[in-house]
C-alpha positions in Angstrom: 26.3 57.3 52.5 29.4 59.0 53.4 32.4 59.8 51.1 33.1 57.0 48.8 37.1 56.8 49.7 37.3 52.9 49.1 35.4 50.7 46.3 36.0 46.7 46.7 35.0 45.3 43.2 33.4 41.8 42.8 34.1 39.8 40.1 34.2 36.0 39.0 38.1 35.2 39.3 37.8 32.6 36.4 36.0 35.4 34.1 38.3 38.3 35.6 40.6 38.5 32.0 37.1 39.5 30.0 36.6 42.8 32.2 40.0 44.4 31.4 38.8 47.0 29.8 36.3 47.7 31.9 38.7 47.6 35.2 41.1 49.7 33.8 38.6 52.4 32.9 37.1 52.3 36.6 40.6 52.3 38.2 41.2 55.1 36.0 37.9 57.1 36.9 38.4 56.5 40.6 41.9 57.4 40.6 40.9 61.2 39.0 38.3 61.4 42.2 40.9 60.2 44.8 39.1 56.8 45.2 41.0 53.7 45.7 39.2 50.3 43.5 40.2 47.2 45.4 39.9 44.5 42.8 40.3 41.6 45.2 41.3 38.7 42.2 43.6 40.4 41.2 45.2 41.7 44.6 45.0 38.4 46.2 46.5 34.5 45.2 44.8 31.8 47.2 45.5 28.0 46.8 42.8 26.0 46.7 42.8 24.5 50.2 42.9 28.0 51.6 39.4 28.9 51.5 39.0 29.7 54.5 41.7 32.1 54.9 40.6 33.8 51.6 37.0 34.1 52.8 38.5 35.9 55.9 40.5 38.5 53.9 37.7 39.2 51.5 35.4 39.8 54.2 37.8 41.9 56.2 38.6 44.0 52.5 34.6 44.7 52.3 34.3 45.8 55.7 36.9 49.1 54.7 35.4 49.6 51.7 32.5 52.4 51.5 30.8 50.6 48.1 30.8 47.5 46.6 30.6 47.1 42.7 29.7 43.5 41.8 30.3 42.9 38.0 27.8 40.4 37.4 27.8 40.1 33.2 29.0 36.6 34.1 27.5 34.1 36.5 29.7 33.8 39.9 29.0 32.3 43.4 31.4 34.0 45.1 30.5 37.1 43.9 26.6 36.3 45.1 28.4 36.0 48.7 30.2 39.3 48.6 26.8 40.7 47.6 25.5 39.2 50.6 28.0 39.9 53.0 28.3 43.3 52.5 24.2 43.8 52.4 24.5 42.2 55.6 27.0 45.3 56.8 24.6 47.7 55.3 27.1 48.5 52.1 26.1 49.9 49.4 26.4 47.9 46.4 26.0 48.6 42.8 25.2 45.8 40.6 26.5 46.1 37.1 26.3 44.2 34.2 26.7 44.2 30.3 23.6 45.0 28.2 22.0 41.6 27.4 23.4 39.2 29.9 21.6 37.4 32.9 19.8 39.5 35.1 20.3 38.2 38.4 17.2 38.9 40.7 19.3 38.3 43.6 21.9 41.0 43.4 19.4 43.3 42.3 17.5 42.7 45.5 20.3 43.6 47.6 21.7 46.4 45.3 21.5 50.1 46.0 22.1 51.1 42.4 22.1 49.2 39.1 24.2 49.8 36.2 23.4 47.8 32.5 25.7 49.1 30.1 26.9 48.9 26.4 30.2 50.0 26.4 33.1 51.6 28.3 31.6 54.9 27.5 28.7 54.2 28.7 29.8 52.5 32.1 32.3 55.3 33.2 29.5 57.6 32.7 27.0 56.0 34.9 29.8 55.5 37.8 31.0 58.9 37.6 26.9 59.7 38.2 27.1 57.3 40.9 29.4 58.5 42.8 29.2 62.2 42.4 25.7 61.3 43.8 27.0 59.2 46.6 29.6 61.7 47.7 27.2 64.4 48.0 24.8 62.7 50.5 
């Protein structure tokens, strides 16, 4: 993989607020490294009748990223679609989930890395190790 400059965070729109602390920690970690973190559900708002525009925009944003992080502590069809798209474009995928949450075999089957975390410190440590490894390759 080339140097990571931009990361797409795929996360459930309806469960987004459950992950404020994780997203804040990742934004901080990546900012220290000069990596942009794009949280699609935070950046864009679409009405229910704009589904084609929403997906076109999501795919364009994924195309511009060096890594897709899929937060799947809660199930999300949309995140699954984003994973499938990134996988088809050979964009590395890091599947993350909270310890004890349901394991997704489909996400794991597409992921180049899997992080199971139990607390923000573990998430930050594992993501730091991952981005260090990827930026050295």
